[in-house]
C-alpha positions as CSV (number, residue, x, y, z in Angstrom):
1,X,67.6,-14.9,5.5
2,X,69.4,-18.3,5.7
3,X,70.0,-20.2,2.5
4,X,67.4,-22.9,1.5
5,X,64.4,-21.1,2.9
6,X,61.8,-19.6,0.6
7,X,60.4,-16.2,1.1
8,X,56.7,-16.5,2.2
9,X,54.4,-14.3,0.1
10,X,51.8,-12.2,1.9
11,X,49.3,-12.1,-1.0
12,X,46.5,-14.3,-2.2
13,X,46.8,-16.8,-5.0
14,X,44.3,-16.4,-7.9
15,X,42.5,-19.6,-6.8
16,X,42.0,-18.2,-3.2
17,X,40.8,-14.9,-4.7
18,X,38.3,-16.6,-7.0
19,X,36.9,-18.7,-4.1
20,X,36.6,-15.6,-1.9
21,X,34.7,-13.7,-4.6
22,X,32.4,-16.6,-5.3
23,X,31.5,-17.0,-1.6
24,X,30.8,-13.2,-1.4
25,X,28.6,-13.4,-4.5
26,X,26.6,-16.3,-3.2
27,X,26.1,-14.5,0.2
28,X,25.1,-11.3,-1.6
29,X,22.5,-13.3,-3.7
30,X,21.1,-14.8,-0.6
31,X,20.8,-11.5,1.1
32,X,19.1,-9.9,-1.9
33,X,16.6,-12.7,-2.1
34,X,15.9,-12.5,1.6
35,X,15.5,-8.7,1.5
36,X,12.6,-9.0,-1.0
37,X,10.9,-11.4,1.4
38,X,11.6,-9.2,4.4
39,X,10.2,-6.1,2.5
40,X,7.0,-7.9,1.5
41,X,6.4,-9.1,5.1
42,X,7.1,-5.7,6.4
43,X,4.6,-4.2,4.0
44,X,2.0,-6.8,5.0
45,X,2.6,-6.0,8.6
46,X,2.2,-2.3,7.9
47,X,-1.0,-3.0,6.0
48,X,-2.4,-5.0,9.0
49,X,-1.4,-2.2,11.2
50,X,-3.3,0.3,9.0
51,X,-6.4,-1.9,9.2
52,X,-6.1,-2.1,13.0
53,X,-5.8,1.7,13.3
54,X,-8.9,2.0,11.1
55,X,-10.6,-0.6,13.3
56,X,-9.9,1.6,16.4
57,X,-11.3,4.7,14.6
58,X,-14.4,2.8,13.3
59,X,-15.1,1.4,16.8
60,X,-14.7,4.9,18.3
61,X,-17.0,6.4,15.7
62,X,-19.6,3.7,16.4
63,X,-19.4,4.4,20.1
64,X,-19.5,8.2,19.7
65,X,-22.4,8.4,17.3
66,X,-24.3,5.2,18.0
67,X,-24.0,3.8,14.4
68,X,-21.4,2.8,11.8
69,X,-20.2,5.7,9.7
70,X,-22.3,6.3,6.5
71,X,-20.7,7.6,3.4
72,X,-22.9,9.5,1.0
73,X,-25.1,7.3,-1.1
74,X,-24.3,8.3,-4.6
75,X,-22.1,7.1,-7.5
76,X,-19.4,9.7,-6.9
77,X,-16.3,7.7,-6.0
78,X,-14.4,10.8,-5.1
79,X,-17.1,12.0,-2.7
80,X,-17.1,8.5,-1.1
81,X,-13.4,8.5,-0.4
82,X,-13.3,12.2,0.6
83,X,-16.0,11.3,3.3
84,X,-13.8,8.6,4.8
85,X,-10.5,10.5,4.5
86,X,-11.9,13.7,6.0
87,X,-14.1,12.2,8.7
88,X,-11.3,10.1,10.2
89,X,-8.5,12.6,9.8
90,X,-10.5,15.4,11.5
91,X,-12.1,13.4,14.3
92,X,-9.7,10.5,15.0
93,X,-6.4,11.7,13.6
94,X,-6.2,9.0,10.9
95,X,-4.3,10.4,7.9
96,X,-5.2,9.5,4.3
97,X,-2.0,7.3,4.0
98,X,-3.5,4.9,6.6
99,X,-6.2,4.1,4.1
100,X,-3.6,3.0,1.4
101,X,-1.8,-0.3,1.5
102,X,2.0,0.2,1.4
103,X,2.4,-2.5,-1.2
104,X,-0.2,-0.7,-3.4
105,X,1.8,2.5,-3.0
106,X,5.0,0.7,-4.1
107,X,3.3,-1.1,-7.0
108,X,2.1,2.3,-8.3
109,X,5.1,4.6,-8.2
110,X,3.8,7.0,-10.9
111,X,0.6,7.8,-9.0
112,X,0.9,10.7,-6.5
113,X,-0.4,9.8,-3.0
114,X,-2.9,12.7,-3.1
115,X,-4.5,11.1,-6.2
116,X,-4.8,7.6,-4.7
117,X,-8.0,6.2,-3.5
118,X,-8.2,4.1,-0.4
119,X,-7.3,0.4,-0.7
120,X,-9.5,-0.7,2.2
121,X,-13.2,-0.5,1.4
122,X,-15.6,-0.1,4.4
123,X,-18.7,-2.2,4.6
124,X,-22.0,-0.4,4.5
125,X,-24.1,-0.9,7.6
126,X,-27.5,0.4,8.3
127,X,-27.8,3.6,10.4
128,X,-31.0,2.2,11.9
129,X,-29.5,0.4,14.9
130,X,-26.7,1.4,17.3
131,X,-25.5,-2.2,17.1
132,X,-25.7,-2.6,13.4
133,X,-22.0,-3.0,12.9
134,X,-21.8,-5.7,15.6
135,X,-25.0,-7.6,14.7
136,X,-23.2,-10.0,12.3
137,X,-20.0,-11.3,13.9
138,X,-18.5,-12.5,10.6
139,X,-19.5,-9.4,8.6
140,X,-16.2,-7.7,7.6
141,X,-15.7,-4.0,8.4
142,X,-13.0,-3.4,5.8
143,X,-11.9,-5.4,2.8
144,X,-8.7,-4.8,1.0
145,X,-9.0,-4.1,-2.7
146,X,-6.9,-6.7,-4.5
147,X,-4.6,-9.4,-3.3
148,X,-1.5,-7.2,-2.7
149,X,0.3,-9.7,-0.5
150,X,-0.2,-13.0,-2.4
151,X,-2.3,-14.9,0.1
152,X,-5.7,-13.3,-0.5
153,X,-7.1,-9.9,0.2
154,X,-7.0,-8.8,3.8
155,X,-10.2,-8.5,5.7
156,X,-10.9,-6.7,9.0
157,X,-13.5,-8.4,11.2
158,X,-15.6,-7.0,14.0
159,X,-13.3,-8.5,16.7
160,X,-10.3,-6.5,15.3
161,X,-8.7,-9.5,13.6
162,X,-7.2,-9.2,10.2
163,X,-7.1,-12.3,8.0
164,X,-6.5,-13.0,4.4
165,X,-9.5,-14.1,2.4
166,X,-9.4,-15.7,-1.0
167,X,-12.5,-16.6,-3.0
168,X,-10.5,-19.3,-4.8
169,X,-9.9,-21.1,-1.5
170,X,-13.6,-21.9,-1.3
171,X,-14.1,-23.0,-4.9
172,X,-13.3,-26.6,-5.8
């Protein structure tokens, strides 16, 4: 090496290292914040998908039997849910997990899935008419128990649409 020239170092200075670490930390924080939003949206999309699968099964049942399915009329909550789980799993291949919102599952990690009740409550329609479930176009077929997604409980309507509904939105 000729005299008068400095040897160029191949390493980072402390300042460059601190700036690089700071940038990585900011990017990691942004990704973590975004991942929570992505997870919540994915859970809501899965919840809407569950409700649409149940809509298809409810529509098929209504077509096959000429009336909306009728759960036993008693105060036994377990018998109520067993009717829905068993009827739709046996006849329409809708497993029990389809009746449970993924957000609800995540929010209740200590509860085993076999002990969970459904989070989509079906409307009771009269068995007296083959068109009972279609008679009222705004009558929901399923209503989600609780506001698991932060925009109101999800409601499944007879046209197959799923929309959030909040009682507070109508109170002034």
